[in-house]
C-alpha positions in Angstrom: 0.0 0.0 0.0 1.2 3.5 -0.8 2.4 5.6 2.2 0.7 8.8 0.8 -2.9 9.8 1.0 -4.7 11.4 -2.0 -5.1 15.2 -1.8 -6.9 17.7 -4.0 -4.9 19.2 -6.9 -3.0 22.3 -6.1 -2.2 24.8 -8.9 1.6 25.1 -9.1 1.7 28.7 -10.3 -1.4 30.0 -8.6 -3.2 31.0 -11.7 -6.5 29.6 -13.0 -5.1 29.7 -16.6 -2.2 27.4 -15.7 -3.1 23.8 -16.5 -0.5 22.2 -14.3 -1.5 20.6 -11.0 0.5 18.6 -8.5 0.4 14.9 -8.2 -2.3 13.6 -5.8 0.1 11.2 -4.2 3.6 12.8 -3.8 2.4 16.5 -3.9 5.8 17.4 -5.4 5.6 16.7 -9.2 3.3 17.8 -11.9 0.4 15.4 -12.5 1.3 14.4 -16.1 0.0 10.8 -16.3 -3.4 9.8 -17.5 -4.5 6.5 -16.0 -6.3 4.0 -18.2 -9.0 2.9 -18.6 -10.5 5.5 -16.3 -8.8 8.5 -17.9 -8.0 10.4 -14.7 -4.9 12.6 -14.7 -4.0 12.8 -11.1 -0.5 11.5 -10.7 3.1 12.1 -11.9 4.9 9.5 -13.9 6.8 8.1 -10.9 3.7 7.6 -8.8 1.8 6.1 -11.7 4.6 3.6 -12.2 4.5 2.8 -8.4 0.7 2.3 -8.5 1.2 -0.1 -11.4 4.1 -2.0 -9.7 2.1 -2.4 -6.5 -1.1 -3.2 -8.3 -2.9 -0.4 -6.5 -6.1 1.1 -7.9 -6.5 4.6 -9.2 -6.4 7.3 -6.4 -9.7 8.9 -7.5 -12.0 6.2 -8.6 -10.3 3.1 -7.1 -10.6 1.3 -10.5 -7.9 -1.2 -11.6 -5.2 0.5 -13.6 -4.3 -1.3 -16.9 -1.7 1.2 -18.2 -1.0 5.0 -18.2 0.0 7.6 -20.7 2.4 10.6 -20.0 1.8 14.1 -21.3 0.0 17.4 -20.6 -3.7 17.0 -20.5 -6.4 19.7 -20.9 -9.9 18.7 -20.4 -13.0 20.0 -22.2 -14.0 21.6 -19.0 -10.7 23.4 -18.6 -10.8 24.8 -22.1 -14.3 26.2 -21.6 -14.1 26.9 -17.9 -17.3 24.9 -17.3 -18.6 22.6 -14.6 -20.9 19.7 -15.2 -24.5 21.0 -14.8 -26.6 17.9 -15.0 -26.5 14.3 -13.8 -26.0 13.2 -17.4 -22.9 15.5 -17.8 -21.5 14.4 -14.5 -21.9 10.7 -15.4 -20.2 11.3 -18.8 -17.4 13.1 -17.1 -16.9 10.4 -14.5 -16.8 7.8 -17.3 -13.6 9.5 -18.6 -15.4 10.4 -21.9 -16.0 14.1 -21.0 -19.2 15.7 -22.0 -20.5 17.6 -25.1 -21.3 21.2 -25.0 -24.6 22.1 -26.7 -24.9 25.5 -28.5 -27.4 26.6 -25.8 -24.9 26.0 -23.0 -22.0 27.9 -24.7 -23.9 31.2 -25.1 -22.2 34.2 -23.7 -25.2 35.4 -21.6 -24.8 35.4 -17.8 -27.2 34.8 -15.0 -27.6 37.2 -12.2 -29.0 36.5 -8.8 -31.8 38.8 -7.8 
């Protein structure tokens, strides 16, 4: 079992525009590995290798890890600064597939609270 506990991602440079987050496990390196088949990008390459070697599940979904890819990942949500707004979108996001943005949800209008 890993000695580290999962922690939420922490922006390295303190800017919302920066798409680099620290590894959930070591909290030192950039999370640059995408675990498969779940598609979560939460660990650095070293921690992903350690998870594979120890046959540990993914730190977010606890699913078995078959392999991982290394690179810089930008999600559809990150590109559009959106959060899932429906159960369907949340389910699609959790599946690793992401979710599609309809023309209605990408309008530039804003809602105001009265």
